[in-house]
N, C-alpha and C positions, 0 to 999 in steps of 0.2 A: 719422183716419187719422194725426194727429199724435202719438199712442201707439205706432202700429205703426213709424211711422218713427223714434222714439225707441227702440225694441227692436231696429229693424234695424241702427242705429249703433251701440248697445251691441255687437251681436252681431259687427259688424266690427271694431269696437275690441278687443275681448276677443280675436279669431283672430289680428289683428294682434299683440297684445301677447304671445300664448303663442308666436307663431312668432319674433318678434322675441327672447324669452328664449330659446328654442331654440337660435337662432343665436348669441347672446352667449355661451351656455355652451360650445356648440362651439367658437367661436372662441377661448375663453378656453385651451383645452387643447390646441389644433392650430396654434399660430402656428408657422411657420416662418421667418418674417422675422425680420431680425436688426438690430442697430446696430452702429455702428462697435466693432469688437474682438469682435464676437459670429458665430459661426459655428455652424449645427445641421447635422449630418450625417446624412441620411436613405439616399439612394439607395446609397451606398458603403458604407453599413454594414448593407446588407439581407443576410439569410441567404441562401445558396445555395439552388436549388430541391432540395428534398429533404432538406434540413438540419434537424436536430431545432432547435425554439428551446427556451432554458431561461433561467430568471430570473437565473441566474449566469453573468458572461463566461466564456467558453471560454479557457484559457491558450494561447498561441501564435498566437491569432488576430489578423490584422492589423486595425488600428482606421483609419490613414491615414495620410499624409504629413506630415512636420514642418513642410511648406511651409502645411498646411492649420490649424494653430495660429497664431493673431496672438500676436505679443509683447504682454505686458501682457493678454490675452485668453485664450479658449478656445474649444474645440468641443465640443458635446454629440453622443455618439453614442447616439441613442434606443434602438434595437434592443438594443445591449450595456448600456444602463442606466450609462454610464460618461461623465463629463466630463473633457476632457484640457486642462490649462491650460499656459501658457508664461509664468510670472511675469516672467521675464528673459530676454533671448537666450539660447537654447540650453539652458535649464532646464524641463524638461516634468515636469508632475506630472499624477496622474490621481486621481479620485474617484468614489463613488458618485453617480449624477445622482438618487439618491431623497431628497428633503428629509427631514430625521431629525424634522421636527416633525409631520406628518401623513401621508407616504408618496406626496406628490405628486412628479411629475417636476418637476426644473429647467427652467426655460424659457429662461434666457439667462445670458450672460455679458458683463457690462458694467460699466464705470467702476470695474475691477478686482475685480467680486464675481462669485459665481456665484447666480444670482438665482431664487428660487422665485415662481413667479406666483400659487400660491394663497393664501399669507397675507404675501407679500413678506420672507419669511426672506432673509437674505443671507450668503454664505460667502467668505471670503478664497481667492483663486485661489492664493496659495502654500503653505496649509497646510489648507484646507477649514474653518478656525475658523468660529464664528458672529460675524459682525460686525454684524448686524442681526436681531432676533427677529422672531416668537415661538419659533423654534428655540432650542433649549437645547444640543443638542449639534451637534458638528461631523460634516461629512460623510467617512464612512469613506473612507482612502485605498485605493487600488487599485494593483496592481503592473503596470507597464508598463516595456518596454525599448525602447531606441532603437536600431536597426540601420540603419547608413546614413540614407537620408531615411525611412524606414519606421517606424512607432509601432505595437508589437506589444503584446497582453496577455502578461503573463509568466506 
């Protein structure tokens, strides 16, 4: 009986461990919670029904409102794979939301940096430059235009 009990315990711990690992992996890539100065846009940036999805941003598409972008922070538009920042009041910048290190999606904008959760690379919100590796190349700039209170893809 003692040996059967040990095997049962091992089986339970193995299943819990595998389930916990799956949950941790899922949680790593799917965080929508933010910290001060961080915003992640999901619902407002979803493509319309019947719209074709492309890996490249579509020119003329509305991303959001200027009020959605905190000063000294930014907003990640996951569907468009773009991060829009506002380094100083009224100055808006846009960069690819795909990390130049291994292609992970950046996960947050905090402490004046765009942060990739995969390997903790950090990029400046003013120019997309690498501020902490392992990434070696900056985030590519994306063209946007501000019309009134709307931020649009150029």
